[in-house]
PDB file with one MODEL, atoms N, CA, C and O in Angstrom:
MODEL        1
ATOM      1  N   MET A   1     -16.175   7.767 -11.403  1.00  0.00           N
ATOM      2  CA  MET A   1     -15.447   8.532 -12.196  1.00  0.00           C
ATOM      3  C   MET A   1     -14.063   7.414 -12.803  1.00  0.00           C
ATOM      4  O   MET A   1     -13.708   7.110 -13.942  1.00  0.00           O
ATOM      5  N   LEU A   2     -13.526   7.009 -11.357  1.00  0.00           N
ATOM      6  CA  LEU A   2     -12.369   6.129 -11.851  1.00  0.00           C
ATOM      7  C   LEU A   2     -12.582   4.902 -12.421  1.00  0.00           C
ATOM      8  O   LEU A   2     -11.617   4.362 -12.962  1.00  0.00           O
ATOM      9  N   LEU A   3     -13.866   4.232 -12.411  1.00  0.00           N
ATOM     10  CA  LEU A   3     -13.889   3.356 -13.980  1.00  0.00           C
ATOM     11  C   LEU A   3     -14.562   3.662 -15.002  1.00  0.00           C
ATOM     12  O   LEU A   3     -15.010   2.789 -15.746  1.00  0.00           O
ATOM     13  N   ASP A   4     -14.771   5.118 -15.239  1.00  0.00           N
ATOM     14  CA  ASP A   4     -14.690   5.398 -16.510  1.00  0.00           C
ATOM     15  C   ASP A   4     -13.549   5.542 -17.265  1.00  0.00           C
ATOM     16  O   ASP A   4     -13.604   5.315 -18.473  1.00  0.00           O
ATOM     17  N   LEU A   5     -12.373   5.936 -16.661  1.00  0.00           N
ATOM     18  CA  LEU A   5     -11.546   6.301 -16.979  1.00  0.00           C
ATOM     19  C   LEU A   5     -10.298   4.955 -17.234  1.00  0.00           C
ATOM     20  O   LEU A   5      -9.427   4.790 -18.088  1.00  0.00           O
ATOM     21  N   LEU A   6     -10.656   4.308 -16.261  1.00  0.00           N
ATOM     22  CA  LEU A   6     -10.145   2.553 -16.443  1.00  0.00           C
ATOM     23  C   LEU A   6     -11.032   1.573 -17.650  1.00  0.00           C
ATOM     24  O   LEU A   6     -10.617   0.614 -18.300  1.00  0.00           O
ATOM     25  N   LEU A   7     -12.075   2.074 -17.652  1.00  0.00           N
ATOM     26  CA  LEU A   7     -12.777   1.039 -18.708  1.00  0.00           C
ATOM     27  C   LEU A   7     -13.676   1.607 -19.764  1.00  0.00           C
ATOM     28  O   LEU A   7     -14.439   0.902 -20.425  1.00  0.00           O
ATOM     29  N   GLY A   8     -13.546   3.087 -19.919  1.00  0.00           N
ATOM     30  CA  GLY A   8     -14.355   3.945 -20.892  1.00  0.00           C
ATOM     31  C   GLY A   8     -13.532   3.603 -22.160  1.00  0.00           C
ATOM     32  O   GLY A   8     -12.442   3.031 -22.122  1.00  0.00           O
ATOM     33  N   PRO A   9     -14.205   4.039 -23.363  1.00  0.00           N
ATOM     34  CA  PRO A   9     -13.591   4.168 -24.569  1.00  0.00           C
ATOM     35  C   PRO A   9     -12.423   5.088 -25.134  1.00  0.00           C
ATOM     36  O   PRO A   9     -12.148   6.215 -24.721  1.00  0.00           O
ATOM     37  N   VAL A  10     -11.793   4.399 -26.151  1.00  0.00           N
ATOM     38  CA  VAL A  10     -10.409   5.406 -26.222  1.00  0.00           C
ATOM     39  C   VAL A  10     -10.576   6.770 -26.787  1.00  0.00           C
ATOM     40  O   VAL A  10     -11.376   6.855 -27.719  1.00  0.00           O
ATOM     41  N   LYS A  11     -10.059   7.698 -26.455  1.00  0.00           N
ATOM     42  CA  LYS A  11     -10.570   8.822 -26.923  1.00  0.00           C
ATOM     43  C   LYS A  11     -10.316   8.847 -28.136  1.00  0.00           C
ATOM     44  O   LYS A  11      -9.477   8.069 -28.590  1.00  0.00           O
ATOM     45  N   ALA A  12     -11.213  10.062 -29.230  1.00  0.00           N
ATOM     46  CA  ALA A  12     -11.002  10.179 -30.712  1.00  0.00           C
ATOM     47  C   ALA A  12      -9.330  10.598 -30.822  1.00  0.00           C
ATOM     48  O   ALA A  12      -8.584  11.304 -30.143  1.00  0.00           O
ATOM     49  N   GLY A  13      -9.195   9.886 -31.878  1.00  0.00           N
ATOM     50  CA  GLY A  13      -7.443  10.350 -32.463  1.00  0.00           C
ATOM     51  C   GLY A  13      -6.386   8.918 -31.815  1.00  0.00           C
ATOM     52  O   GLY A  13      -5.328   8.565 -32.336  1.00  0.00           O
ATOM     53  N   ASP A  14      -7.019   8.290 -30.592  1.00  0.00           N
ATOM     54  CA  ASP A  14      -6.393   7.162 -29.976  1.00  0.00           C
ATOM     55  C   ASP A  14      -6.550   6.090 -31.107  1.00  0.00           C
ATOM     56  O   ASP A  14      -7.347   6.016 -32.042  1.00  0.00           O
ATOM     57  N   SER A  15      -5.496   5.264 -30.696  1.00  0.00           N
ATOM     58  CA  SER A  15      -5.812   3.914 -31.551  1.00  0.00           C
ATOM     59  C   SER A  15      -5.764   2.829 -30.674  1.00  0.00           C
ATOM     60  O   SER A  15      -4.828   2.828 -29.874  1.00  0.00           O
ATOM     61  N   GLU A  16      -6.639   1.813 -30.638  1.00  0.00           N
ATOM     62  CA  GLU A  16      -6.887   0.429 -29.393  1.00  0.00           C
ATOM     63  C   GLU A  16      -5.648  -0.247 -29.769  1.00  0.00           C
ATOM     64  O   GLU A  16      -5.418  -1.170 -28.988  1.00  0.00           O
ATOM     65  N   ASP A  17      -4.630  -0.101 -30.825  1.00  0.00           N
ATOM     66  CA  ASP A  17      -3.529  -1.144 -31.184  1.00  0.00           C
ATOM     67  C   ASP A  17      -2.392  -0.322 -30.564  1.00  0.00           C
ATOM     68  O   ASP A  17      -1.332  -0.936 -30.687  1.00  0.00           O
ATOM     69  N   GLY A  18      -2.284   0.554 -30.101  1.00  0.00           N
ATOM     70  CA  GLY A  18      -1.124   1.487 -29.956  1.00  0.00           C
ATOM     71  C   GLY A  18      -0.612   2.179 -31.313  1.00  0.00           C
ATOM     72  O   GLY A  18      -0.013   3.251 -31.221  1.00  0.00           O
ATOM     73  N   GLU A  19      -0.881   1.466 -32.843  1.00  0.00           N
ATOM     74  CA  GLU A  19      -0.360   2.236 -33.846  1.00  0.00           C
ATOM     75  C   GLU A  19      -1.167   3.316 -34.511  1.00  0.00           C
ATOM     76  O   GLU A  19      -2.350   3.464 -34.205  1.00  0.00           O
ATOM     77  N   GLY A  20      -0.621   4.024 -35.344  1.00  0.00           N
ATOM     78  CA  GLY A  20      -1.586   5.437 -36.051  1.00  0.00           C
ATOM     79  C   GLY A  20      -1.014   6.358 -35.272  1.00  0.00           C
ATOM     80  O   GLY A  20       0.083   6.518 -34.736  1.00  0.00           O
ATOM     81  N   GLU A  21      -2.238   7.039 -35.357  1.00  0.00           N
ATOM     82  CA  GLU A  21      -1.896   8.634 -35.085  1.00  0.00           C
ATOM     83  C   GLU A  21      -1.862   8.606 -33.387  1.00  0.00           C
ATOM     84  O   GLU A  21      -0.958   9.347 -33.001  1.00  0.00           O
ATOM     85  N   GLY A  22      -2.439   8.096 -32.492  1.00  0.00           N
ATOM     86  CA  GLY A  22      -2.388   8.359 -31.183  1.00  0.00           C
ATOM     87  C   GLY A  22      -2.247   7.161 -30.192  1.00  0.00           C
ATOM     88  O   GLY A  22      -2.442   6.011 -30.586  1.00  0.00           O
ATOM     89  N   GLU A  23      -1.945   7.410 -29.051  1.00  0.00           N
ATOM     90  CA  GLU A  23      -2.120   6.057 -28.129  1.00  0.00           C
ATOM     91  C   GLU A  23      -3.151   6.220 -27.263  1.00  0.00           C
ATOM     92  O   GLU A  23      -3.785   7.199 -26.870  1.00  0.00           O
ATOM     93  N   ASP A  24      -3.196   4.789 -27.000  1.00  0.00           N
ATOM     94  CA  ASP A  24      -4.346   4.777 -25.984  1.00  0.00           C
ATOM     95  C   ASP A  24      -3.814   5.314 -24.509  1.00  0.00           C
ATOM     96  O   ASP A  24      -2.929   4.661 -23.957  1.00  0.00           O
ATOM     97  N   THR A  25      -4.344   6.494 -23.868  1.00  0.00           N
ATOM     98  CA  THR A  25      -3.862   7.359 -22.768  1.00  0.00           C
ATOM     99  C   THR A  25      -4.797   6.908 -21.935  1.00  0.00           C
ATOM    100  O   THR A  25      -5.160   7.816 -21.188  1.00  0.00           O
ATOM    101  N   ARG A  26      -5.468   5.674 -21.692  1.00  0.00           N
ATOM    102  CA  ARG A  26      -6.351   5.797 -20.441  1.00  0.00           C
ATOM    103  C   ARG A  26      -5.156   5.182 -19.242  1.00  0.00           C
ATOM    104  O   ARG A  26      -3.987   4.890 -19.497  1.00  0.00           O
ATOM    105  N   PRO A  27      -5.620   5.121 -18.331  1.00  0.00           N
ATOM    106  CA  PRO A  27      -4.960   4.942 -17.072  1.00  0.00           C
ATOM    107  C   PRO A  27      -4.727   3.383 -17.398  1.00  0.00           C
ATOM    108  O   PRO A  27      -5.513   2.800 -18.144  1.00  0.00           O
ATOM    109  N   ASN A  28      -3.537   2.668 -16.775  1.00  0.00           N
ATOM    110  CA  ASN A  28      -3.355   1.062 -16.528  1.00  0.00           C
ATOM    111  C   ASN A  28      -3.784   0.785 -15.498  1.00  0.00           C
ATOM    112  O   ASN A  28      -4.247  -0.349 -15.624  1.00  0.00           O
ATOM    113  N   ASN A  29      -3.950   1.187 -14.342  1.00  0.00           N
ATOM    114  CA  ASN A  29      -4.554   0.774 -12.762  1.00  0.00           C
ATOM    115  C   ASN A  29      -5.309   1.750 -12.160  1.00  0.00           C
ATOM    116  O   ASN A  29      -5.644   2.825 -12.657  1.00  0.00           O
ATOM    117  N   VAL A  30      -5.575   1.302 -11.006  1.00  0.00           N
ATOM    118  CA  VAL A  30      -6.827   2.463 -10.042  1.00  0.00           C
ATOM    119  C   VAL A  30      -5.623   3.629  -9.770  1.00  0.00           C
ATOM    120  O   VAL A  30      -5.866   4.831  -9.878  1.00  0.00           O
ATOM    121  N   ALA A  31      -4.453   3.161  -9.446  1.00  0.00           N
ATOM    122  CA  ALA A  31      -3.674   4.086  -8.880  1.00  0.00           C
ATOM    123  C   ALA A  31      -3.190   5.287  -9.736  1.00  0.00           C
ATOM    124  O   ALA A  31      -2.683   6.303  -9.261  1.00  0.00           O
ATOM    125  N   GLU A  32      -3.463   4.989 -11.403  1.00  0.00           N
ATOM    126  CA  GLU A  32      -3.124   5.896 -12.003  1.00  0.00           C
ATOM    127  C   GLU A  32      -4.324   6.779 -12.490  1.00  0.00           C
ATOM    128  O   GLU A  32      -4.182   7.930 -12.905  1.00  0.00           O
ATOM    129  N   ALA A  33      -5.550   6.103 -12.394  1.00  0.00           N
ATOM    130  CA  ALA A  33      -6.653   6.474 -12.529  1.00  0.00           C
ATOM    131  C   ALA A  33      -7.090   7.715 -11.372  1.00  0.00           C
ATOM    132  O   ALA A  33      -7.590   8.803 -11.659  1.00  0.00           O
ATOM    133  N   GLU A  34      -6.761   7.235 -10.059  1.00  0.00           N
ATOM    134  CA  GLU A  34      -6.559   8.251  -8.915  1.00  0.00           C
ATOM    135  C   GLU A  34      -5.860   9.615  -9.177  1.00  0.00           C
ATOM    136  O   GLU A  34      -6.234  10.763  -8.937  1.00  0.00           O
ATOM    137  N   ARG A  35      -5.024   9.256  -9.596  1.00  0.00           N
ATOM    138  CA  ARG A  35      -3.863  10.545  -9.951  1.00  0.00           C
ATOM    139  C   ARG A  35      -4.369  11.561 -10.900  1.00  0.00           C
ATOM    140  O   ARG A  35      -4.168  12.776 -10.905  1.00  0.00           O
ATOM    141  N   LEU A  36      -4.985  10.906 -11.609  1.00  0.00           N
ATOM    142  CA  LEU A  36      -5.637  11.943 -13.041  1.00  0.00           C
ATOM    143  C   LEU A  36      -6.811  12.473 -12.437  1.00  0.00           C
ATOM    144  O   LEU A  36      -6.948  13.629 -12.838  1.00  0.00           O
ATOM    145  N   VAL A  37      -7.948  12.066 -11.456  1.00  0.00           N
ATOM    146  CA  VAL A  37      -8.958  12.588 -10.924  1.00  0.00           C
ATOM    147  C   VAL A  37      -8.444  13.469 -10.071  1.00  0.00           C
ATOM    148  O   VAL A  37      -9.151  14.460  -9.889  1.00  0.00           O
ATOM    149  N   ASN A  38      -7.389  13.424  -9.463  1.00  0.00           N
ATOM    150  CA  ASN A  38      -7.078  14.352  -8.497  1.00  0.00           C
ATOM    151  C   ASN A  38      -5.794  15.557  -8.999  1.00  0.00           C
ATOM    152  O   ASN A  38      -5.025  16.170  -8.258  1.00  0.00           O
ATOM    153  N   GLY A  39      -5.920  15.624 -10.725  1.00  0.00           N
ATOM    154  CA  GLY A  39      -5.316  16.661 -11.291  1.00  0.00           C
ATOM    155  C   GLY A  39      -3.800  16.040 -11.513  1.00  0.00           C
ATOM    156  O   GLY A  39      -3.079  16.436 -12.428  1.00  0.00           O
ATOM    157  N   LEU A  40      -3.443  15.131 -10.671  1.00  0.00           N
ATOM    158  CA  LEU A  40      -2.157  14.874 -11.132  1.00  0.00           C
ATOM    159  C   LEU A  40      -1.744  14.174 -12.127  1.00  0.00           C
ATOM    160  O   LEU A  40      -2.622  13.437 -12.575  1.00  0.00           O
ATOM    161  N   PRO A  41      -0.323  14.089 -12.874  1.00  0.00           N
ATOM    162  CA  PRO A  41       0.057  13.582 -13.826  1.00  0.00           C
ATOM    163  C   PRO A  41       0.532  12.272 -13.510  1.00  0.00           C
ATOM    164  O   PRO A  41       1.068  12.142 -12.409  1.00  0.00           O
ATOM    165  N   VAL A  42       0.427  11.105 -14.385  1.00  0.00           N
ATOM    166  CA  VAL A  42       0.727   9.735 -14.152  1.00  0.00           C
ATOM    167  C   VAL A  42       1.986   9.790 -14.118  1.00  0.00           C
ATOM    168  O   VAL A  42       2.608  10.664 -14.723  1.00  0.00           O
ATOM    169  N   LEU A  43       2.713   8.600 -13.202  1.00  0.00           N
ATOM    170  CA  LEU A  43       4.162   8.666 -13.096  1.00  0.00           C
ATOM    171  C   LEU A  43       4.435   7.768 -14.085  1.00  0.00           C
ATOM    172  O   LEU A  43       3.650   6.972 -14.602  1.00  0.00           O
ATOM    173  N   SER A  44       5.627   7.944 -14.328  1.00  0.00           N
ATOM    174  CA  SER A  44       6.596   7.510 -15.663  1.00  0.00           C
ATOM    175  C   SER A  44       7.028   6.458 -14.974  1.00  0.00           C
ATOM    176  O   SER A  44       6.986   6.506 -13.745  1.00  0.00           O
ATOM    177  N   ASP A  45       7.588   5.164 -15.728  1.00  0.00           N
ATOM    178  CA  ASP A  45       8.139   4.258 -15.035  1.00  0.00           C
ATOM    179  C   ASP A  45       9.631   4.461 -13.939  1.00  0.00           C
ATOM    180  O   ASP A  45       9.894   3.830 -12.915  1.00  0.00           O
ATOM    181  N   ASN A  46      10.458   5.625 -14.643  1.00  0.00           N
ATOM    182  CA  ASN A  46      11.544   5.675 -13.570  1.00  0.00           C
ATOM    183  C   ASN A  46      10.764   6.496 -12.432  1.00  0.00           C
ATOM    184  O   ASN A  46      10.843   5.977 -11.318  1.00  0.00           O
ATOM    185  N   ASP A  47       9.915   7.860 -12.528  1.00  0.00           N
ATOM    186  CA  ASP A  47       9.314   8.090 -11.494  1.00  0.00           C
ATOM    187  C   ASP A  47       9.083   7.290 -10.503  1.00  0.00           C
ATOM    188  O   ASP A  47       9.473   7.438  -9.345  1.00  0.00           O
ATOM    189  N   LYS A  48       8.106   5.968 -11.164  1.00  0.00           N
ATOM    190  CA  LYS A  48       8.157   4.681  -9.618  1.00  0.00           C
ATOM    191  C   LYS A  48       9.130   4.335  -9.230  1.00  0.00           C
ATOM    192  O   LYS A  48       9.218   4.217  -8.008  1.00  0.00           O
ATOM    193  N   ILE A  49      10.230   4.033 -10.014  1.00  0.00           N
ATOM    194  CA  ILE A  49      11.146   3.287  -9.495  1.00  0.00           C
ATOM    195  C   ILE A  49      12.134   4.388  -8.538  1.00  0.00           C
ATOM    196  O   ILE A  49      12.672   4.085  -7.473  1.00  0.00           O
ATOM    197  N   LEU A  50      12.209   5.688  -9.205  1.00  0.00           N
ATOM    198  CA  LEU A  50      13.247   6.597  -7.902  1.00  0.00           C
ATOM    199  C   LEU A  50      11.985   6.341  -6.715  1.00  0.00           C
ATOM    200  O   LEU A  50      12.363   5.589  -5.816  1.00  0.00           O
ATOM    201  N   ARG A  51      10.813   6.751  -6.594  1.00  0.00           N
ATOM    202  CA  ARG A  51       9.967   6.759  -5.458  1.00  0.00           C
ATOM    203  C   ARG A  51       9.739   5.392  -4.484  1.00  0.00           C
ATOM    204  O   ARG A  51       9.410   5.467  -3.300  1.00  0.00           O
ATOM    205  N   ALA A  52      10.010   3.971  -5.309  1.00  0.00           N
ATOM    206  CA  ALA A  52      10.229   2.853  -4.758  1.00  0.00           C
ATOM    207  C   ALA A  52      11.721   2.477  -4.289  1.00  0.00           C
ATOM    208  O   ALA A  52      11.988   1.409  -3.738  1.00  0.00           O
ATOM    209  N   THR A  53      12.595   3.414  -4.555  1.00  0.00           N
ATOM    210  CA  THR A  53      14.367   3.361  -4.160  1.00  0.00           C
ATOM    211  C   THR A  53      14.103   4.209  -3.035  1.00  0.00           C
ATOM    212  O   THR A  53      14.455   3.781  -1.935  1.00  0.00           O
ATOM    213  N   GLN A  54      13.373   5.693  -3.123  1.00  0.00           N
ATOM    214  CA  GLN A  54      13.541   6.122  -1.926  1.00  0.00           C
ATOM    215  C   GLN A  54      12.862   5.558  -0.824  1.00  0.00           C
ATOM    216  O   GLN A  54      13.375   5.729   0.281  1.00  0.00           O
ATOM    217  N   GLY A  55      11.828   4.932  -0.906  1.00  0.00           N
ATOM    218  CA  GLY A  55      11.117   4.503  -0.123  1.00  0.00           C
ATOM    219  C   GLY A  55      11.989   3.315   0.802  1.00  0.00           C
ATOM    220  O   GLY A  55      11.919   3.128   2.016  1.00  0.00           O
ATOM    221  N   GLY A  56      12.724   2.681  -0.088  1.00  0.00           N
ATOM    222  CA  GLY A  56      13.268   1.299   0.020  1.00  0.00           C
ATOM    223  C   GLY A  56      14.868   1.564   0.980  1.00  0.00           C
ATOM    224  O   GLY A  56      15.372   0.680   1.673  1.00  0.00           O
ATOM    225  N   LEU A  57      15.338   2.684   0.841  1.00  0.00           N
ATOM    226  CA  LEU A  57      16.587   3.303   1.228  1.00  0.00           C
ATOM    227  C   LEU A  57      16.479   3.440   2.941  1.00  0.00           C
ATOM    228  O   LEU A  57      17.306   3.118   3.795  1.00  0.00           O
ATOM    229  N   VAL A  58      15.172   4.023   3.079  1.00  0.00           N
ATOM    230  CA  VAL A  58      15.073   4.361   4.590  1.00  0.00           C
ATOM    231  C   VAL A  58      14.992   2.664   5.596  1.00  0.00           C
ATOM    232  O   VAL A  58      15.362   2.358   6.730  1.00  0.00           O
ATOM    233  N   LYS A  59      14.490   2.094   4.758  1.00  0.00           N
ATOM    234  CA  LYS A  59      14.324   0.611   5.505  1.00  0.00           C
ATOM    235  C   LYS A  59      15.606  -0.516   5.556  1.00  0.00           C
ATOM    236  O   LYS A  59      15.660  -1.576   6.181  1.00  0.00           O
ATOM    237  N   LEU A  60      16.412  -0.010   4.843  1.00  0.00           N
ATOM    238  CA  LEU A  60      17.981  -0.706   4.448  1.00  0.00           C
ATOM    239  C   LEU A  60      18.448  -0.207   6.326  1.00  0.00           C
ATOM    240  O   LEU A  60      17.782   0.588   6.987  1.00  0.00           O
ATOM    241  N   THR A  61      19.374  -0.732   6.694  1.00  0.00           N
ATOM    242  CA  THR A  61      20.679  -0.630   7.672  1.00  0.00           C
ATOM    243  C   THR A  61      21.328   0.166   6.953  1.00  0.00           C
ATOM    244  O   THR A  61      21.510   0.236   5.738  1.00  0.00           O
ATOM    245  N   LYS A  62      21.782   0.979   8.125  1.00  0.00           N
ATOM    246  CA  LYS A  62      22.990   1.774   7.860  1.00  0.00           C
ATOM    247  C   LYS A  62      24.326   1.336   7.114  1.00  0.00           C
ATOM    248  O   LYS A  62      24.934   2.006   6.279  1.00  0.00           O
ATOM    249  N   THR A  63      24.642   0.116   7.571  1.00  0.00           N
ATOM    250  CA  THR A  63      25.616  -0.674   6.799  1.00  0.00           C
ATOM    251  C   THR A  63      25.529  -1.035   5.458  1.00  0.00           C
ATOM    252  O   THR A  63      26.464  -1.181   4.671  1.00  0.00           O
ATOM    253  N   THR A  64      24.144  -1.190   5.224  1.00  0.00           N
ATOM    254  CA  THR A  64      23.647  -2.051   3.693  1.00  0.00           C
ATOM    255  C   THR A  64      23.807  -0.594   2.986  1.00  0.00           C
ATOM    256  O   THR A  64      24.325  -0.514   1.872  1.00  0.00           O
ATOM    257  N   ARG A  65      23.249   0.771   3.815  1.00  0.00           N
ATOM    258  CA  ARG A  65      23.236   2.050   2.631  1.00  0.00           C
ATOM    259  C   ARG A  65      24.401   1.981   2.543  1.00  0.00           C
ATOM    260  O   ARG A  65      24.718   1.859   1.359  1.00  0.00           O
ATOM    261  N   GLN A  66      25.805   2.005   3.651  1.00  0.00           N
ATOM    262  CA  GLN A  66      27.138   2.377   3.224  1.00  0.00           C
ATOM    263  C   GLN A  66      27.612   1.843   1.956  1.00  0.00           C
ATOM    264  O   GLN A  66      28.275   2.475   1.133  1.00  0.00           O
ATOM    265  N   ILE A  67      27.147   0.386   1.836  1.00  0.00           N
ATOM    266  CA  ILE A  67      27.748  -0.563   0.944  1.00  0.00           C
ATOM    267  C   ILE A  67      27.344   0.209  -0.613  1.00  0.00           C
ATOM    268  O   ILE A  67      28.101   0.222  -1.584  1.00  0.00           O
ATOM    269  N   LEU A  68      26.198   0.724  -0.569  1.00  0.00           N
ATOM    270  CA  LEU A  68      25.270   0.978  -1.731  1.00  0.00           C
ATOM    271  C   LEU A  68      25.814   2.417  -2.188  1.00  0.00           C
ATOM    272  O   LEU A  68      25.772   2.778  -3.364  1.00  0.00           O
ATOM    273  N   PHE A  69      26.221   3.038  -1.366  1.00  0.00           N
ATOM    274  CA  PHE A  69      26.789   4.231  -1.554  1.00  0.00           C
ATOM    275  C   PHE A  69      28.413   4.014  -1.629  1.00  0.00           C
ATOM    276  O   PHE A  69      29.069   4.921  -2.143  1.00  0.00           O
ATOM    277  N   GLU A  70      28.942   3.101  -1.244  1.00  0.00           N
ATOM    278  CA  GLU A  70      30.038   2.999  -1.726  1.00  0.00           C
ATOM    279  C   GLU A  70      30.207   2.510  -3.590  1.00  0.00           C
ATOM    280  O   GLU A  70      30.925   2.920  -4.502  1.00  0.00           O
ATOM    281  N   THR A  71      29.185   1.501  -3.490  1.00  0.00           N
ATOM    282  CA  THR A  71      29.231   1.125  -5.074  1.00  0.00           C
ATOM    283  C   THR A  71      29.191   2.348  -6.190  1.00  0.00           C
ATOM    284  O   THR A  71      29.850   2.555  -7.209  1.00  0.00           O
ATOM    285  N   TYR A  72      28.210   3.002  -5.590  1.00  0.00           N
ATOM    286  CA  TYR A  72      28.134   4.762  -6.488  1.00  0.00           C
ATOM    287  C   TYR A  72      29.041   5.792  -5.908  1.00  0.00           C
ATOM    288  O   TYR A  72      29.019   6.970  -6.265  1.00  0.00           O
ATOM    289  N   LYS A  73      29.799   5.333  -5.048  1.00  0.00           N
ATOM    290  CA  LYS A  73      30.916   6.739  -4.830  1.00  0.00           C
ATOM    291  C   LYS A  73      31.402   7.902  -6.087  1.00  0.00           C
ATOM    292  O   LYS A  73      31.302   9.129  -6.119  1.00  0.00           O
ATOM    293  N   ASP A  74      31.846   7.117  -6.866  1.00  0.00           N
ATOM    294  CA  ASP A  74      32.080   8.376  -8.200  1.00  0.00           C
ATOM    295  C   ASP A  74      31.202   9.055  -8.440  1.00  0.00           C
ATOM    296  O   ASP A  74      31.392  10.220  -8.791  1.00  0.00           O
ATOM    297  N   GLU A  75      29.851   8.467  -8.309  1.00  0.00           N
ATOM    298  CA  GLU A  75      28.704   9.375  -9.349  1.00  0.00           C
ATOM    299  C   GLU A  75      28.396  10.773  -7.995  1.00  0.00           C
ATOM    300  O   GLU A  75      28.275  11.990  -8.136  1.00  0.00           O
ATOM    301  N   ILE A  76      28.357   9.883  -6.730  1.00  0.00           N
ATOM    302  CA  ILE A  76      27.971  10.840  -5.478  1.00  0.00           C
ATOM    303  C   ILE A  76      29.329  11.763  -5.536  1.00  0.00           C
ATOM    304  O   ILE A  76      29.026  12.871  -5.979  1.00  0.00           O
ATOM    305  N   LEU A  77      30.326  11.693  -5.318  1.00  0.00           N
ATOM    306  CA  LEU A  77      31.272  12.402  -5.166  1.00  0.00           C
ATOM    307  C   LEU A  77      31.210  13.512  -6.205  1.00  0.00           C
ATOM    308  O   LEU A  77      31.327  14.674  -5.818  1.00  0.00           O
ATOM    309  N   GLU A  78      31.018  13.217  -7.618  1.00  0.00           N
ATOM    310  CA  GLU A  78      30.955  14.099  -8.632  1.00  0.00           C
ATOM    311  C   GLU A  78      29.637  15.235  -8.647  1.00  0.00           C
ATOM    312  O   GLU A  78      29.646  16.316  -9.238  1.00  0.00           O
ATOM    313  N   LEU A  79      28.663  14.740  -7.934  1.00  0.00           N
ATOM    314  CA  LEU A  79      27.539  15.259  -7.440  1.00  0.00           C
ATOM    315  C   LEU A  79      27.805  16.513  -6.852  1.00  0.00           C
ATOM    316  O   LEU A  79      27.621  17.654  -7.273  1.00  0.00           O
ATOM    317  N   VAL A  80      28.595  15.787  -5.075  1.00  0.00           N
ATOM    318  CA  VAL A  80      28.845  16.560  -3.933  1.00  0.00           C
ATOM    319  C   VAL A  80      29.709  17.913  -4.483  1.00  0.00           C
ATOM    320  O   VAL A  80      29.536  19.043  -4.026  1.00  0.00           O
ATOM    321  N   ARG A  81      30.665  17.573  -5.544  1.00  0.00           N
ATOM    322  CA  ARG A  81      31.876  18.702  -6.390  1.00  0.00           C
ATOM    323  C   ARG A  81      30.870  19.695  -6.978  1.00  0.00           C
ATOM    324  O   ARG A  81      30.848  20.906  -6.760  1.00  0.00           O
ATOM    325  N   ALA A  82      29.998  18.956  -7.797  1.00  0.00           N
ATOM    326  CA  ALA A  82      29.086  19.784  -8.628  1.00  0.00           C
ATOM    327  C   ALA A  82      28.254  21.091  -7.959  1.00  0.00           C
ATOM    328  O   ALA A  82      28.297  22.237  -8.406  1.00  0.00           O
ATOM    329  N   LYS A  83      27.514  20.664  -6.826  1.00  0.00           N
ATOM    330  CA  LYS A  83      26.711  20.996  -6.057  1.00  0.00           C
ATOM    331  C   LYS A  83      27.282  22.075  -4.963  1.00  0.00           C
ATOM    332  O   LYS A  83      26.566  22.903  -4.401  1.00  0.00           O
ATOM    333  N   GLY A  84      28.495  21.946  -4.785  1.00  0.00           N
ATOM    334  CA  GLY A  84      29.247  22.651  -3.937  1.00  0.00           C
ATOM    335  C   GLY A  84      28.976  22.531  -2.443  1.00  0.00           C
ATOM    336  O   GLY A  84      28.971  23.520  -1.711  1.00  0.00           O
ATOM    337  N   TRP A  85      28.699  21.007  -1.912  1.00  0.00           N
ATOM    338  CA  TRP A  85      27.889  20.992  -0.899  1.00  0.00           C
ATOM    339  C   TRP A  85      29.428  20.605   0.228  1.00  0.00           C
ATOM    340  O   TRP A  85      29.367  20.085   1.342  1.00  0.00           O
ATOM    341  N   LEU A  86      30.440  20.965  -0.356  1.00  0.00           N
ATOM    342  CA  LEU A  86      31.384  20.646   1.207  1.00  0.00           C
ATOM    343  C   LEU A  86      32.059  22.239   1.250  1.00  0.00           C
ATOM    344  O   LEU A  86      32.978  22.474   2.035  1.00  0.00           O
ATOM    345  N   HIS A  87      31.573  23.198   0.429  1.00  0.00           N
ATOM    346  CA  HIS A  87      32.050  24.504   0.572  1.00  0.00           C
ATOM    347  C   HIS A  87      30.751  25.639   1.521  1.00  0.00           C
ATOM    348  O   HIS A  87      30.996  26.657   2.169  1.00  0.00           O
ATOM    349  N   GLY A  88      29.756  25.145   1.334  1.00  0.00           N
ATOM    350  CA  GLY A  88      28.838  25.841   2.142  1.00  0.00           C
ATOM    351  C   GLY A  88      28.204  25.304   3.563  1.00  0.00           C
ATOM    352  O   GLY A  88      27.405  26.003   4.186  1.00  0.00           O
TER     353      GLY A  88
ENDMDL
END
């Protein structure tokens, strides 16, 4: 089934060159095909970056994470205030 998704024909209404009515909605790799077979959506590029970042943060030392957090201090403080995390 994975190979059918990866190598099968483009669905009706889709365009081989990405122009026209539709787009090629086939998965780009085995991981995307596996998600589709399991009823999960294909991850957007932004979601892929988020997951990679989350996984990478735990591998950083505490000192390195603190440097990163200091870099984004203003955004972090804005979020903390908006969520009311210091009051509850």
